[in-house]
Wavefront OBJ file of the C-alpha trace (Angstrom):
o trace
v -54.880 7.981 45.004
v -51.941 8.674 47.303
v -50.607 11.489 45.267
v -53.932 13.299 45.353
v -54.294 12.750 48.980
v -50.750 14.050 49.619
v -51.128 17.113 47.569
v -54.597 17.759 48.442
v -53.581 19.418 52.121
v -50.727 21.400 50.393
v -53.184 23.068 47.755
v -55.886 23.637 50.585
v -53.297 25.399 52.886
v -52.132 27.541 50.136
v -55.596 28.650 49.117
v -56.096 29.618 52.850
v -53.054 31.657 52.762
v -54.013 33.375 49.586
v -57.540 34.091 51.121
v -55.893 35.511 54.172
v -53.762 37.784 52.046
v -56.731 39.088 50.009
v -58.558 39.542 53.462
v -55.553 41.714 54.825
v -55.438 43.708 51.514
v -58.952 44.342 51.308
v -59.258 45.509 55.053
v -56.220 47.743 54.680
v -57.390 51.347 54.987
v -54.685 53.049 53.200
v -51.731 52.603 50.655
v -49.265 52.555 53.395
v -50.849 49.633 55.200
v -51.452 47.719 51.953
v -47.844 48.136 50.965
v -46.848 46.796 54.365
v -49.112 43.810 53.970
v -47.695 42.989 50.458
v -43.988 43.519 51.883
v -44.829 41.171 54.877
v -46.241 38.736 52.145
v -42.998 38.737 50.178
v -40.720 38.348 53.226
v -42.875 35.481 54.362
v -42.631 33.989 50.754
v -38.752 34.398 50.820
v -38.529 32.864 54.488
v -40.809 30.005 53.519
v -39.061 29.385 49.840
v -35.312 30.681 50.219
v -34.458 28.811 46.870
v -36.717 31.247 44.972
v -33.744 33.605 44.520
v -31.973 30.842 42.796
v -34.768 30.109 40.331
v -33.393 30.502 36.666
v -34.777 33.033 34.355
v -35.172 32.513 30.728
v -32.570 34.962 30.230
v -30.139 33.050 32.300
v -31.009 29.980 30.950
v -30.415 31.237 27.369
v -27.017 32.632 28.694
v -26.029 29.272 30.269
v -27.222 27.519 26.964
v -24.955 29.735 24.837
v -21.959 29.211 27.243
v -22.313 25.447 27.326
v -22.782 25.476 23.527
v -19.651 27.451 23.214
v -17.920 24.988 25.379
v -19.043 22.218 23.669
v -17.746 23.617 20.263
v -14.498 24.048 22.055
v -14.239 20.696 23.344
v -15.251 19.315 19.873
v -12.377 21.565 18.499
v -10.053 20.096 20.949
v -11.105 16.583 20.263
v -10.565 17.162 16.379
v -7.075 18.606 17.224
v -6.312 15.564 19.550
v -7.442 13.338 16.886
v -5.383 14.938 14.162
v -2.231 14.856 16.609
v -2.953 11.071 17.315
v -3.581 10.444 13.561
v -0.126 12.118 12.925
v 1.457 10.136 15.588
v -0.022 6.795 14.403
v 1.248 7.478 10.838
v 4.654 8.310 12.230
v 4.523 4.957 14.374
v 3.506 2.896 11.315
v 6.145 4.681 9.249
v 8.760 3.560 12.190
v 7.207 0.164 12.033
v 7.542 -0.226 8.099
v 11.350 1.214 8.392
v 12.037 -1.351 11.203
v 10.490 -4.049 9.088
v 12.730 -3.192 6.170
v 15.693 -3.299 8.414
v 15.043 -6.527 9.834
v 14.179 -7.963 6.476
v 17.458 -7.051 5.191
v 19.168 -8.191 8.285
v 17.242 -11.648 7.944
v 18.405 -11.726 4.475
v 21.974 -11.131 5.387
v 22.015 -13.647 8.291
v 20.491 -16.281 5.642
v 23.148 -15.370 3.237
v 25.848 -15.825 5.970
v 24.190 -19.227 6.897
v 24.447 -20.228 3.224
v 27.990 -19.097 3.094
v 29.008 -20.979 6.308
v 26.944 -24.033 5.078
v 29.148 -24.107 2.037
v 32.221 -23.598 3.712
v 31.377 -26.535 6.004
v 30.402 -28.697 3.089
v 33.717 -27.949 1.352
v 35.554 -28.690 4.851
v 33.604 -31.919 5.123
v 34.503 -33.125 1.490
v 38.299 -32.306 2.296
v 38.193 -34.372 5.363
v 36.475 -37.104 3.628
v 38.923 -37.019 0.703
v 41.808 -36.915 3.324
v 40.207 -40.061 5.167
v 39.780 -41.910 1.986
v 43.481 -41.193 1.181
v 44.499 -42.265 4.557
v 42.232 -45.569 4.320
v 43.950 -46.228 0.960
v 47.372 -45.717 2.308
v 46.636 -47.818 5.185
v 45.310 -50.677 2.899
v 48.460 -50.299 0.722
v 50.816 -50.395 3.737
v 48.631 -53.172 5.171
v 48.951 -55.097 1.982
v 52.680 -54.572 1.907
v 53.185 -55.395 5.378
v 51.088 -58.856 5.138
v 52.515 -59.439 1.865
v 56.011 -59.118 3.324
v 54.989 -61.303 6.231
v 53.534 -64.172 4.201
v 56.581 -64.068 1.854
v 58.983 -64.348 5.013
v 56.812 -67.009 6.551
v 56.820 -68.785 3.056
v 60.570 -68.494 2.915
v 61.007 -69.877 6.459
v 58.522 -72.820 5.674
v 60.480 -73.616 2.417
v 63.871 -73.412 4.311
v 62.543 -75.714 6.979
v 60.896 -78.177 4.498
v 63.944 -78.267 2.159
v 66.372 -78.741 5.161
v 64.909 -82.006 5.881
l 1 2 3 4 5 6 7 8 9 10 11 12 13 14 15 16 17 18 19 20 21 22 23 24 25 26 27 28 29 30 31 32 33 34 35 36 37 38 39 40 41 42 43 44 45 46 47 48 49 50 51 52 53 54 55 56 57 58 59 60 61 62 63 64 65 66 67 68 69 70 71 72 73 74 75 76 77 78 79 80 81 82 83 84 85 86 87 88 89 90 91 92 93 94 95 96 97 98 99 100 101 102 103 104 105 106 107 108 109 110 111 112 113 114 115 116 117 118 119 120 121 122 123 124 125 126 127 128 129 130 131 132 133 134 135 136 137 138 139 140 141 142 143 144 145 146 147 148 149 150 151 152 153 154 155 156 157 158 159 160 161 162 163 164 165 166
């Protein structure tokens, strides 16, 4: 209801203006006066609605549509070109990653081989140290046995002399 109420005075005012223009044209006595009434009506119209000169025509809309369509196609072509460039770059990065993976895999295998080799060397050295320790232990036992045996023989000799001297 408020829409009808708001627009009703505007429509009524326009009708009044049109009737006034009609009356002025009807009452004009010659073509020159009628032309002047029409010119004044256009001037009043331009003054009241300055944006009328900015109203788009069908031809200008078609031209704008064609320009925009052309720009859209150019943007699509640029997007496609950018997409291709990015796809190439992605493939290059993937190739670099693959190459780096292979290098790292080789290096890991080399490090594993070095660890294995170091482990074998250390195992051999540990075995050599164990062998040396066992020999040293055996030598110490032999020398200890010889020392204690000699000590016992000496004590037995001393005891025998002490017991036989009495």
